[in-house]
Structures are given as structure tokens and as C-alpha cells.
C-alpha positions in Angstrom: 12.7 20.6 -22.8 11.3 17.6 -24.6 13.6 16.1 -27.1 12.6 13.8 -30.0 15.2 11.2 -28.9 13.5 11.0 -25.5 10.1 10.4 -27.1 11.5 7.8 -29.4 13.1 6.0 -26.4 9.7 6.1 -24.5 8.0 4.7 -27.6 10.4 1.8 -27.7 9.6 1.0 -24.1 5.8 1.0 -24.8 6.2 -1.2 -27.8 8.3 -3.6 -25.7 5.4 -3.7 -23.1 2.9 -4.4 -25.9 5.1 -7.3 -27.2 5.3 -8.7 -23.6 1.5 -8.4 -23.1 0.9 -10.1 -26.5 3.2 -13.0 -25.6 1.5 -13.4 -22.2 -2.0 -13.0 -23.9 -2.7 -10.2 -21.5 -5.3 -8.2 -23.3 -5.9 -5.4 -20.6 -2.1 -4.7 -20.4 -1.9 -4.7 -24.2 -4.9 -2.2 -24.5 -3.3 0.1 -21.9 0.0 0.2 -23.7 -1.7 0.7 -27.0 -3.6 3.7 -25.7 -0.3 5.2 -24.4 1.3 4.5 -27.7 -1.4 6.5 -29.6 -1.0 9.4 -27.3 2.8 9.3 -27.5 2.7 9.0 -31.3 0.7 12.2 -31.5 3.1 14.0 -29.2 6.1 12.6 -31.3 4.5 13.9 -34.5 4.1 17.4 -32.9 7.7 17.4 -31.7 8.9 16.4 -35.2 6.9 19.3 -36.6 8.6 21.6 -34.1 12.0 20.2 -34.9 11.4 20.8 -38.7 10.3 24.3 -38.0 13.4 25.0 -35.8 15.6 23.8 -38.6 13.9 26.0 -41.2 13.9 29.0 -38.8 15.9 32.0 -39.9 17.0 32.5 -36.3 16.5 35.1 -33.6 17.9 38.6 -34.4 20.5 39.6 -31.9 19.6 43.3 -31.9 16.6 45.3 -30.7 13.8 43.9 -28.6 12.6 41.4 -31.2 13.0 37.8 -30.0 14.2 38.8 -26.5 12.5 37.0 -23.7 10.4 39.3 -21.4 12.4 38.3 -18.3 15.7 39.7 -19.7 14.5 42.5 -22.0 15.5 45.2 -19.5 18.8 43.6 -18.4 21.5 46.2 -17.9 25.1 45.1 -18.3 26.6 47.7 -16.1 24.0 47.0 -13.4 24.7 43.3 -13.6 28.4 44.0 -13.1 27.7 46.2 -10.2 25.7 43.3 -8.7 28.7 41.0 -9.2 31.1 43.3 -7.3 28.6 44.0 -4.5 28.0 47.7 -5.5 24.5 49.4 -5.1 22.0 48.2 -7.7 18.5 46.7 -8.0 19.5 43.4 -6.6 16.0 41.8 -6.8 15.8 42.6 -10.5 19.2 41.2 -11.3 18.6 38.1 -9.3 15.4 37.4 -11.2 17.3 37.8 -14.5 20.1 35.5 -13.3 17.6 32.9 -12.2 16.0 32.9 -15.7 19.3 32.8 -17.5 20.6 30.0 -15.3 17.4 27.9 -15.9 17.8 28.5 -19.7 21.5 27.5 -19.6 20.8 24.5 -17.5 23.7 25.4 -15.1 24.8 28.1 -12.7 27.1 30.8 -14.1 30.7 30.9 -12.9 30.1 34.7 -12.5 27.0 36.3 -13.9 25.1 35.7 -17.1 24.6 38.4 -19.8 22.0 37.5 -22.4 23.6 37.2 -25.9 20.4 38.7 -27.4 21.3 42.1 -25.9 24.3 42.5 -28.2 24.3 44.4 -31.5 26.3 42.4 -34.0 26.5 44.7 -37.0 27.8 48.0 -35.5 31.4 49.1 -35.6 32.5 48.3 -32.0 35.3 49.0 -29.6 37.3 51.3 -27.4 41.0 51.5 -26.8 41.4 52.2 -23.1 38.4 51.8 -20.8 39.7 53.9 -17.9 40.5 56.8 -20.1 36.9 57.4 -21.3 35.6 58.8 -18.0 36.7 62.4 -17.8 35.8 64.8 -15.0 32.7 65.9 -16.9 31.5 62.5 -18.0 29.8 62.7 -21.5 28.9 59.1 -22.6 26.8 60.6 -25.4 30.1 61.8 -27.0 31.9 58.4 -26.6 33.9 57.6 -29.8 34.8 54.0 -30.5 37.9 52.9 -32.2 37.8 51.8 -35.9 37.5 48.1 -36.1 36.0 45.5 -38.4 32.2 45.1 -38.4 30.5 41.7 -38.1 29.0 40.5 -41.3 27.6 36.9 -41.0 24.2 38.0 -39.7 24.0 40.6 -42.4 24.6 37.8 -45.0 21.5 36.1 -43.6 23.1 33.2 -41.6 20.6 31.3 -39.5 21.2 32.0 -35.8 20.1 29.3 -33.3 20.0 30.7 -29.8 19.2 29.2 -26.4 20.8 25.8 -27.2 21.5 23.2 -24.5 23.7 20.2 -25.2 24.8 19.1 -28.7 22.5 19.8 -31.6 22.0 17.1 -34.2 20.4 18.2 -37.4 19.4 15.4 -39.9 20.1 16.0 -43.6 18.9 14.2 -46.7 21.9 13.4 -48.9 20.1 11.3 -51.5 16.6 11.1 -52.9 14.6 7.9 -53.5 14.7 6.5 -57.0 11.9 7.7 -59.3 10.9 6.2 -62.6 8.2 5.5 -65.2 6.8 2.0 -65.4 4.4 0.1 -67.5 1.3 -1.6 -66.1 2.2 -4.5 -63.8 5.8 -3.4 -63.8 7.8 -2.9 -60.5 8.9 0.6 -59.6 12.7 1.1 -59.3 14.0 0.6 -55.8 16.3 2.9 -54.0 15.8 4.6 -50.6 16.6 8.1 -49.6 19.9 8.4 -47.8 20.6 10.6 -44.7 23.4 11.9 -42.6 23.5 14.5 -39.8 25.1 17.8 -38.9 26.2 18.1 -35.3 26.8 21.4 -33.6 28.9 21.0 -30.4 29.9 23.7 -27.9 33.1 25.7 -28.6 34.2 28.3 -26.1 35.7 31.7 -26.8 36.6 34.4 -24.3 38.5 37.5 -23.5 39.6 39.5 -20.5 38.9 43.3 -20.3 39.9 45.8 -17.7 37.3 48.4 -16.8 37.6 51.4 -14.5 35.5 51.2 -11.3 34.3 54.7 -12.0 32.9 53.6 -15.4 31.0 50.8 -13.7 29.6 53.0 -11.0 28.3 55.6 -13.5 24.5 55.6 -13.5 24.1 57.0 -17.0 22.2 54.6 -19.3 24.8 55.3 -22.0 27.4 53.5 -19.9 25.6 50.2 -20.6 26.0 50.8 -24.3 29.7 51.5 -23.9 30.3 48.3 -22.0 28.3 46.4 -24.5 30.5 47.7 -27.3 33.6 46.6 -25.4 32.3 43.1 -25.0 31.2 43.0 -28.6 34.7 43.9 -29.6 36.2 41.1 -27.7 33.6 38.4 -28.5 31.3 39.2 -31.4 34.1 40.0 -33.9 36.0 36.8 -33.1 32.9 34.7 -33.5 32.2 36.4 -36.8 35.8 35.8 -38.0 35.8 32.1 -37.0 32.4 31.6 -38.8 34.2 32.7 -42.0 37.6 31.2 -41.6 37.7 29.1 -38.4 40.2 26.3 -38.8 38.2 23.5 -37.1 41.4 22.3 -35.3 41.9 22.4 -31.5 39.3 24.4 -29.7 38.4 26.6 -32.7 35.2 25.7 -34.6 35.3 25.3 -38.4 34.3 28.2 -40.6 32.7 28.0 -44.1 36.0 28.5 -45.9 37.5 25.3 -44.4 34.5 23.1 -44.8 35.7 20.3 -47.1 32.2 19.6 -48.4 31.8 23.0 -49.9 32.8 22.9 -53.6 35.2 25.4 -55.1 35.8 26.9 -58.6 39.2 28.1 -59.8 39.7 31.8 -60.3 39.2 32.5 -64.0 40.7 35.4 -66.1 38.8 38.1 -64.2 36.3 38.6 -61.4 33.3 38.9 -63.8 34.0 35.4 -65.3 34.7 33.9 -61.9 31.5 35.1 -60.3 29.6 33.9 -63.3 31.1 30.5 -62.9 30.1 30.5 -59.2 26.5 31.5 -60.0 26.4 28.7 -62.7 27.6 26.2 -60.2 24.9 27.2 -57.7 22.3 27.0 -60.4 23.3 23.5 -61.3 23.1 22.5 -57.6 19.5 23.9 -57.4 20.5 26.4 -54.7 17.7 28.6 -53.4 17.2 32.1 -54.7 18.3 33.9 -51.5 22.0 34.1 -52.4 24.9 36.5 -51.9 28.6 36.9 -52.3 31.1 37.5 -49.4 34.6 38.7 -50.0 37.4 41.0 -48.9 37.8 44.7 -49.3 40.8 44.0 -51.6 38.5 42.3 -54.0 36.1 45.2 -53.7 38.9 47.6 -54.7 39.8 45.6 -57.8 36.1 45.5 -58.8 35.8 49.2 -58.4 38.9 49.8 -60.6 37.7 47.5 -63.4 37.0 49.4 -66.6 35.5 48.5 -70.0 37.0 48.9 -73.4 36.1 52.6 -73.4 37.8 53.2 -70.1 34.6 53.5 -68.2 34.1 51.8 -64.8 32.2 48.5 -65.1 30.7 48.8 -61.6 30.4 46.2 -58.8 26.8 45.4 -59.7 27.9 44.3 -63.1 30.9 42.3 -61.9 28.7 40.4 -59.4 25.8 40.1 -61.8 23.4 42.0 -59.7 23.7 39.6 -56.8 23.9 40.9 -53.2 27.5 41.2 -52.0 29.2 42.1 -48.7 32.9 43.0 -48.3 34.6 42.8 -44.9 38.1 42.8 -43.4 36.8 39.8 -41.4 37.3 37.7 -44.6 40.9 36.5 -44.9 43.3 37.8 -47.7 46.2 35.4 -46.9 44.9 32.1 -48.3 46.7 29.7 -50.6 50.2 28.5 -50.7 51.5 32.0 -51.3 49.4 33.5 -48.6 48.1 36.1 -51.1 44.7 34.7 -52.1 41.5 36.5 -51.1 38.3 34.8 -49.8 35.3 34.8 -52.2 32.2 32.7 -51.3 28.8 32.6 -52.8 25.6 30.8 -51.8 22.4 30.7 -49.8 23.5 31.9 -46.4 20.4 30.7 -44.7 22.0 27.3 -44.8 24.9 28.5 -42.7 24.1 27.9 -39.0 25.5 29.7 -36.1 24.6 27.9 -32.8 24.7 30.0 -29.6 24.5 28.2 -26.3 22.5 30.7 -24.3 24.3 33.8 -23.0 27.7 35.3 -22.2 29.2 34.1 -18.8 30.9 37.1 -17.2 33.2 36.7 -14.2 34.2 39.9 -12.4 37.5 40.1 -10.5 38.1 43.3 -8.5 41.2 41.8 -6.8 43.6 41.1 -9.8 46.9 42.7 -8.8 47.4 45.1 -11.7 43.7 46.2 -11.8 43.3 46.4 -8.0 46.2 48.8 -7.6 44.3 51.3 -9.9 40.9 50.6 -8.4 39.8 48.9 -11.6 38.2 45.5 -12.2 38.9 42.7 -14.6 36.0 41.2 -16.5 36.3 37.8 -18.1 33.7 37.2 -20.8 33.1 33.8 -22.4 30.7 32.6 -25.0 29.9 29.2 -26.4 29.1 28.8 -30.1 29.5 26.5 -33.1 29.0 26.7 -36.9 27.7 24.3 -39.5 26.6 24.1 -43.1 23.2 22.6 -43.3 23.5 21.9 -47.1 27.1 22.1 -48.4 25.8 22.2 -52.0 24.3 25.6 -51.2 27.7 27.2 -51.3 30.7 27.5 -53.7 34.0 29.2 -52.9 36.6 30.5 -55.4 40.2 29.5 -55.2 43.2 31.4 -56.4 41.7 34.9 -56.1 44.6 37.3 -56.0 44.7 41.1 -56.0 47.4 42.7 -58.1 
């Protein structure tokens, strides 16, 4: 894949050749290099346009067929796992899918690749004991998942960047050029725009799940959905949690609550006043209109209990001033020095980036001692992601939000 940095490096080489030809008074060599430069400049302009479009893209949805490459649209997780353990399957189909995913990732899988796009990210996911869900009369249509948190960051409108290879550097404008009125023959004010960059780097997350061999060998299409739920439980929920509250220390990426560049407002006398202060801060920062609140279910409970002077419920819509709001147990309620403060964030969530480096890498081990003795297999699933705030001014978080 062509990169802007590669084209800029090629351009510098051509300019160096032009300088050398000029010094040597070699007109043919100069003309040849000049022609190459014109072609490369056109290509560089196109690449910069593509880069700008990528940065503005809302991302690829991770559910349904939309945005899924044709080569992997029919990938079946259970079939891929059967391929990994040498069980009967459509090997030619799986090998074509693996070849495509390896080319996209730029390296061979340690086990087998599962395309990240195949995973739902908003559904309630999980099961408690894999081996126990295959009774004598197998009814996958009646499978009941355990109650767990639901992912929320995509529902907030975060920008999802998929199919990444290597570090991703996103330039940001941090200061605008000076603008001023002048009289005739008077110099304009000087002052250039200033820039920095946001870099997304790979961070790895993984889990190990034990599955029964009978579950893997089932031919029912519903089995694929069950396995997908298990892997979503192990991976998707942790990615979502880290996007909100990741510490940014060690191997864990940094979530929005721990981004030091995101401003905060202190909790006022009540939620209604606090949310108004947060909206005002966003207005003053010229934040885009596509905004929303994210908070905990504890804050939701307080909002639902709030009453006016006549003892009537105020309502969540009034407390959050008609703005979209999502409540989730993924948001922490143990912040602050007393470990009793609840998360409350407001902003334009399109400016929160979730970078996904291609697909899940799944390694199947049918020989692990505890699983082997039961005829089961262990599956290690790993994903590589990172998070970043494209414009920190697009967000504001409240501090000191407590629930009585």
C-alpha cells in the first residue's frame, strides 16, 4: 500500500537529481527528472486527498455485510477452527480466506485469522461453560447467553479504522494562522499555523477459551454465532472498556478518561447544572453538532429519581438537555481519590479513533493437558488495537460526580 511518506521520500530523490543535473548543466537529465516530478506530484496530491478522506471517515461498521471484503464475507468461525485442528471442512475455501487475511495483515498468522469485521459489537455477549451447551438434542437456536455488559463505543459514534498495518500517524492542526485587517500598503500580521500529530500504535489484548470438541464439530450454522459470542465476550468487551478507561500504562492503551489533553469541569450542585456546564464548554470550543453523553448506570439511576418542586420526575431528557446519552457498566464508577466518582463524558465522538490492526489471530491447541483429557480444545484469541483522540477539544469530562 502506497504511503504519503514514501512518495515524499521519492520526491526528495527526484529533486536531488534535478539539482545535480542543474549543477552539471545537463539539460536532458534535468528535463527527465522534471517530468518524473510532475507525475509524482500529481500522485502525491491524490494520496494526500485519500489520507484526508481516511481521517474524516466514520469508519467501517463491524456488523452485518456492510464494509466486509468479498473474500471473507462468508468466513465461518467454526469451520476455520475445524480447519485448524485438521477436522473435515471446506479446506480450499478456508485457505483462500487465510491467504487474503495474511496478505492484509502483512504477516502469517500464528494460528488462523478471523476477520474482525465479522463480530457484532453491540449485542449482549457470552456464555458460562462452553462444554455444557451441547446437550444430547442440540438446539443452538435456544442458546441463552449470560448477562454481561454491552459494548458502547461504536454506538456513541466513535470512528473505527480497520485493516491497519504499522503505526498510524494522523497530523493535527493545533493553531490557526494569524488573520487581521490592514490598511492599503500595510503588511498583514504574520503567524503560521502550528501542527502536531496523533500516533496510533499496536496494543495487544487476548484471552484463552476452552471449547468442547463436540461444539466445534457441530455443522449447524448457529454454532458459528455461539462461538462468535464467546470470542466477543473475551475480546470486544475488554477493547470497549479500555477505550473508555484504559490507563495508558504498560501494555494497556489509553482511554478517553485518562487523556490529559481532554478538559474537565467540576461537578456542580446537580446533574442538570453539570451537564449544562459541559455543553457550554463544548460550545465555547466550537465542537461539532454530533455530540453525546456517556456515563454509568449509577448516574442514570440518579437522573431517573430526580424530581421537580412538585414532586414530579424531571426526566433524563431534561437533565441532559435533549442531548443523546448512553449509560453502560463499561464506564467506571470508582474514580477519584475516594474511589466513588462516576464517569461522565460529553463530546463529538467522531473524534475518538479506534484503530484495529486487521483481524483476530486465533491459535487452536487440542493438546493442552486439562482440555485434552476431556476431548476439548483451547483457543487463544488475540487482537491488536489502539485508541486516540483526534481533537481533544471535542470532549469534556466531569470530575467529582458521585452517586448518593
